C-alpha positions as CSV (number, residue, x, y, z in Angstrom):
1,M,40.7,1.5,-18.5
2,M,39.8,-1.2,-15.9
3,E,39.7,0.0,-12.3
4,D,40.5,-2.3,-9.4
5,I,38.2,-2.3,-6.4
6,G,40.6,0.1,-4.5
7,K,40.2,2.7,-7.2
8,I,36.5,2.2,-7.4
9,I,36.2,2.8,-3.6
10,G,38.5,5.8,-3.6
11,R,37.1,7.5,-6.7
12,G,33.5,6.6,-5.7
13,L,34.1,8.3,-2.4
14,D,35.4,11.4,-4.3
15,T,32.3,11.3,-6.6
16,Y,30.0,11.2,-3.5
17,T,31.8,14.0,-1.7
18,N,31.4,16.2,-4.8
19,N,27.7,15.3,-5.1
20,L,26.2,15.2,-1.6
21,N,22.7,15.6,-3.3
22,L,23.0,11.9,-4.0
23,G,21.5,11.4,-0.5
24,I,18.3,13.2,-1.4
25,P,16.5,10.3,-3.0
26,F,17.0,8.2,0.1
27,I,15.8,11.0,2.3
28,I,12.6,11.5,0.3
29,N,12.0,7.7,0.2
30,L,12.4,7.5,4.0
31,V,10.0,10.3,4.6
32,L,7.3,9.1,2.2
33,T,7.5,5.5,3.4
34,G,7.4,6.7,7.0
35,L,4.3,8.8,6.4
36,F,2.6,6.0,4.6
37,F,3.4,3.6,7.5
38,V,1.8,6.1,9.9
39,I,-1.3,6.4,7.7
40,M,-1.6,2.6,7.3
41,L,-1.0,2.0,11.0
42,S,-3.7,4.6,12.0
43,F,-6.1,3.2,9.5
44,G,-5.4,-0.3,10.7
45,I,-5.9,0.6,14.4
46,A,-9.2,2.4,13.6
47,Y,-10.4,-0.4,11.3
48,I,-9.5,-3.3,13.6
49,F,-9.7,-1.9,17.1
50,G,-12.0,1.1,16.6
51,A,-15.0,-0.5,18.2
52,S,-13.0,-2.0,21.0
53,L,-10.8,1.0,22.1
54,S,-13.3,1.9,24.8
55,S,-12.9,-1.6,26.4
56,L,-9.1,-1.0,26.6
57,E,-9.7,1.9,28.9
58,N,-10.9,-0.5,31.6
59,A,-7.8,-2.6,31.3
60,T,-5.4,-1.9,34.2
61,T,-2.6,-4.5,33.6
62,P,-0.7,-5.6,30.5
63,E,-2.3,-9.1,30.9
64,Q,-5.8,-7.6,30.6
65,V,-4.8,-5.6,27.5
66,I,-3.4,-8.8,25.9
67,L,-6.6,-10.7,26.7
68,I,-8.6,-8.0,25.0
69,I,-6.4,-7.5,22.0
70,L,-5.6,-11.2,21.0
71,P,-9.2,-12.2,20.2
72,I,-9.6,-9.1,18.1
73,I,-6.4,-9.8,16.2
74,T,-7.4,-13.4,15.7
75,R,-10.8,-12.4,14.2
76,N,-9.2,-9.9,11.8
77,L,-6.1,-11.9,10.6
78,F,-7.3,-11.6,7.0
79,G,-7.7,-7.8,7.2
80,I,-4.3,-7.4,8.9
81,A,-2.7,-9.5,6.2
82,V,-4.3,-7.4,3.5
83,L,-3.1,-4.2,5.2
84,V,0.5,-5.5,5.5
85,I,0.6,-6.6,1.9
86,V,-0.7,-3.3,0.7
87,Y,1.9,-1.5,2.8
88,L,4.7,-3.7,1.5
89,L,3.7,-3.3,-2.2
90,V,3.1,0.5,-2.0
91,S,6.3,1.1,0.0
92,L,8.2,-1.1,-2.5
93,F,6.9,1.1,-5.3
94,F,8.2,4.2,-3.5
95,Q,11.5,2.6,-2.9
96,S,11.8,1.4,-6.6
97,F,11.2,5.0,-7.8
98,F,13.8,6.6,-5.6
99,T,16.3,3.8,-5.9
100,A,16.1,4.1,-9.7
101,G,16.5,7.9,-9.3
102,A,19.5,7.5,-7.0
103,I,21.2,5.0,-9.4
104,G,20.5,7.4,-12.3
105,M,22.1,10.2,-10.3
106,A,25.1,7.9,-9.5
107,R,25.4,7.1,-13.2
108,Q,25.5,10.7,-14.2
109,A,27.9,11.6,-11.5
110,T,30.2,8.7,-12.4
111,E,30.2,9.6,-16.1
112,A,30.2,13.4,-15.9
113,G,31.4,14.3,-12.4
114,R,28.2,16.1,-11.4
115,T,24.5,15.3,-11.1
116,D,21.3,17.0,-10.2
117,L,17.8,16.2,-9.0
118,S,16.2,16.4,-12.4
119,T,18.1,13.2,-13.2
120,M,16.5,11.5,-10.2
121,M,13.0,12.3,-11.6
122,D,13.9,11.2,-15.1
123,A,15.5,8.0,-14.0
124,G,12.8,7.3,-11.5
125,K,9.9,7.8,-14.0
126,K,11.7,5.8,-16.7
127,N,12.7,2.8,-14.6
128,V,10.2,2.6,-11.7
129,V,7.9,-0.1,-13.2
130,N,10.7,-2.3,-14.4
131,L,12.6,-2.0,-11.1
132,Y,9.4,-2.6,-9.1
133,L,8.7,-5.8,-11.0
134,A,12.4,-6.9,-10.8
135,Q,12.4,-6.5,-7.1
136,I,9.2,-8.5,-6.8
137,L,10.8,-11.3,-8.9
138,A,13.9,-11.2,-6.7
139,G,11.8,-11.3,-3.6
140,L,10.1,-14.4,-4.9
141,L,13.5,-16.0,-5.5
142,Y,14.4,-15.3,-1.9
143,L,11.1,-16.8,-0.6
144,A,11.8,-19.9,-2.7
145,G,14.4,-20.8,-0.1
146,I,11.5,-21.6,2.3
147,V,11.6,-25.1,0.7
148,F,14.5,-25.8,3.1
149,L,12.1,-25.6,6.0
150,V,9.7,-28.1,4.6
151,P,11.3,-31.4,5.8
152,G,11.6,-30.1,9.4
153,A,8.1,-28.6,9.3
154,L,6.5,-31.9,8.0
155,S,8.3,-34.0,10.7
156,A,7.7,-31.6,13.6
157,N,5.0,-32.1,16.2
158,L,4.0,-28.7,17.5
159,D,2.8,-30.2,20.8
160,Q,6.2,-31.8,21.4
161,M,8.4,-29.4,19.6
162,L,10.4,-28.5,22.8
163,S,10.4,-32.0,24.3
164,S,13.3,-34.4,24.1
165,A,11.1,-36.8,22.1
166,D,11.1,-34.4,19.2
167,T,14.6,-32.9,19.2
168,G,15.3,-34.6,15.8
169,A,12.6,-32.6,14.1
170,L,13.7,-29.5,15.9
171,L,17.2,-29.9,14.7
172,L,16.0,-30.6,11.2
173,L,13.9,-27.4,11.3
174,A,16.9,-25.4,12.6
175,G,19.1,-26.9,9.9
176,G,16.6,-25.9,7.3
177,F,16.5,-22.4,8.6
178,L,20.3,-22.2,8.5
179,L,20.3,-23.4,4.9
180,W,17.7,-20.7,4.1
181,I,20.0,-18.0,5.5
182,V,22.9,-19.4,3.5
183,Y,20.7,-19.4,0.4
184,I,19.7,-15.8,1.0
185,L,23.3,-14.7,1.4
186,V,24.4,-16.5,-1.8
187,L,21.5,-15.1,-3.7
188,S,22.2,-11.6,-2.5
189,L,25.7,-12.0,-3.8
190,V,24.6,-13.4,-7.2
191,L,21.9,-10.7,-7.6
192,A,24.0,-7.8,-6.2
193,I,24.2,-5.9,-9.5
194,Y,20.8,-6.4,-11.1
195,R,19.3,-3.0,-10.0
196,Y,22.3,-1.1,-11.4
197,S,22.2,-3.0,-14.7
198,L,18.5,-2.3,-15.0
199,V,18.9,1.5,-14.6
200,V,22.2,2.0,-16.3
201,D,21.2,0.0,-19.4
202,N,17.4,0.6,-19.3
203,L,16.6,-3.1,-19.1
204,G,13.4,-4.9,-18.4
205,P,12.9,-6.8,-15.1
206,V,13.8,-10.3,-16.4
207,D,16.6,-9.0,-18.6
208,A,18.1,-7.1,-15.6
209,I,18.1,-10.2,-13.4
210,I,19.7,-12.3,-16.2
211,T,22.2,-9.6,-16.9
212,G,23.0,-9.3,-13.2
213,I,23.6,-13.0,-12.9
214,G,25.8,-13.0,-16.1
215,F,27.8,-10.0,-14.7
216,F,28.4,-12.0,-11.5
217,N,29.6,-15.0,-13.5
218,R,32.1,-12.9,-15.4
219,H,33.3,-10.8,-12.4
220,K,32.9,-13.1,-9.4
221,F,35.9,-11.8,-7.4
222,D,35.1,-8.1,-7.9
223,V,31.4,-8.6,-7.0
224,F,32.3,-10.7,-4.0
225,L,34.9,-8.2,-2.8
226,L,32.6,-5.2,-3.0
227,W,29.7,-7.2,-1.5
228,L,32.0,-8.1,1.3
229,I,33.1,-4.5,1.9
230,T,29.6,-3.1,1.8
231,G,28.4,-5.9,4.1
232,A,31.2,-5.3,6.5
233,I,30.3,-1.6,6.7
234,A,26.7,-2.5,7.5
235,I,27.8,-5.0,10.2
236,I,30.2,-2.5,11.8
237,F,27.6,0.2,11.7
238,T,25.1,-2.2,13.4
239,V,27.6,-3.1,16.1
240,I,28.3,0.6,16.8
241,G,24.6,1.1,17.1
242,Q,24.4,-1.7,19.7
243,I,27.3,-0.2,21.6
244,M,25.8,3.3,21.6
245,G,22.5,1.8,22.8
246,L,24.3,0.8,26.1
247,I,25.5,4.4,26.7
248,P,23.2,6.8,28.6
249,I,22.1,9.8,26.5
250,M,23.7,8.3,23.4
251,N,21.0,5.6,23.4
252,I,18.5,8.5,22.8
253,I,20.6,10.5,20.4
254,W,22.2,7.7,18.3
255,P,19.0,6.5,16.5
256,F,18.8,9.9,14.9
257,I,22.5,10.0,14.1
258,G,22.3,6.5,12.8
259,V,19.5,7.2,10.4
260,F,21.4,10.4,9.3
261,I,24.6,8.4,8.5
262,S,22.7,5.5,6.9
263,V,20.5,7.7,4.6
264,L,22.9,10.5,3.8
265,V,26.2,8.6,3.7
266,I,26.2,4.8,3.5
267,Q,23.3,4.3,1.1
268,P,24.3,6.9,-1.6
269,L,28.0,5.9,-1.3
270,T,27.1,2.2,-1.8
271,A,25.0,3.1,-4.8
272,V,27.9,5.0,-6.3
273,W,30.3,2.1,-5.7
274,W,28.1,-0.5,-7.3
275,T,27.2,1.8,-10.2
276,R,30.9,2.5,-10.8
277,L,31.8,-1.2,-10.7
278,Y,29.1,-2.0,-13.3
279,M,30.1,0.9,-15.5
280,T,33.8,0.2,-15.5
281,R,33.3,-3.5,-16.3
282,T,30.9,-2.8,-19.1
283,D,33.0,-0.2,-20.8
284,K,30.8,2.8,-20.0
285,K,32.0,6.4,-20.0
286,I,33.8,7.1,-16.7
287,Y,34.6,10.7,-15.6
288,F,37.9,10.0,-13.7
289,N,39.2,7.7,-16.5
290,E,38.9,10.5,-19.0
291,L,40.8,12.9,-16.8
292,L,43.5,10.4,-16.2
293,A,43.7,9.7,-19.9
294,H,44.0,13.4,-20.7
295,P,45.9,14.9,-17.8
296,N,46.7,18.1,-19.8
297,E,43.0,19.0,-19.8
298,L,43.4,19.6,-16.0
299,K,45.8,22.5,-16.8
300,A,43.6,24.1,-19.3
């Protein structure tokens, strides 16, 4: 039985409230990536600034600190770039494992009504490499949009960028940046489902992206509607965060509340919704559908 978006939202919410452990993969991912960030940051500071930290003790103004730090950063740009790339690749691997685990849990909860952490481990181990490679491929597709900046960058004169003589190049560069944003938004819509198809159907990275694009082509309105709903939730949540930042006391408390809501509510609930959309449109076993098809079983 085909579910409309309203039923997917409502029944997905019910699935989430009956399986609050769906937030655990996102919590673990946050903690591990946070710890890894601290480790890499500490190593980077020791590696790049270690010999110069003593000179910073003599700096008495922010200007003096900047004058000391900037030359050090300039001399170590390659090392900084390597550290950033290592952090991004390793943290993406962590994220791939726990995202795969969360989608696996969402799949089990959607088809059986309940899920457990062993499913997270099984789905994570089974799909982490494929999801990792798929996310790298998707990232390269997003970066391909940088081509929109090329005309403006080639025609711009950095020395006269802000002068009236070079406003045409500046406008061309701004227009290219705007086109890149539009490209990213469109691509995020087209590729919205590939992670879920990869885990639910155990696909390879390329097959998952192709399947995701094919799914979008067949169900454009449903994908767009759910993409719009989840995007609106993210925007509203961001606006609330900005408002809370203007309120005394709340500007201190809200960052912790915001992380709690994002990791334990929004992310797992979104995973359930996308998983359910994919499963209902590909004729997978759905828990609520079976109960509705056999209402007498509820009385047994």
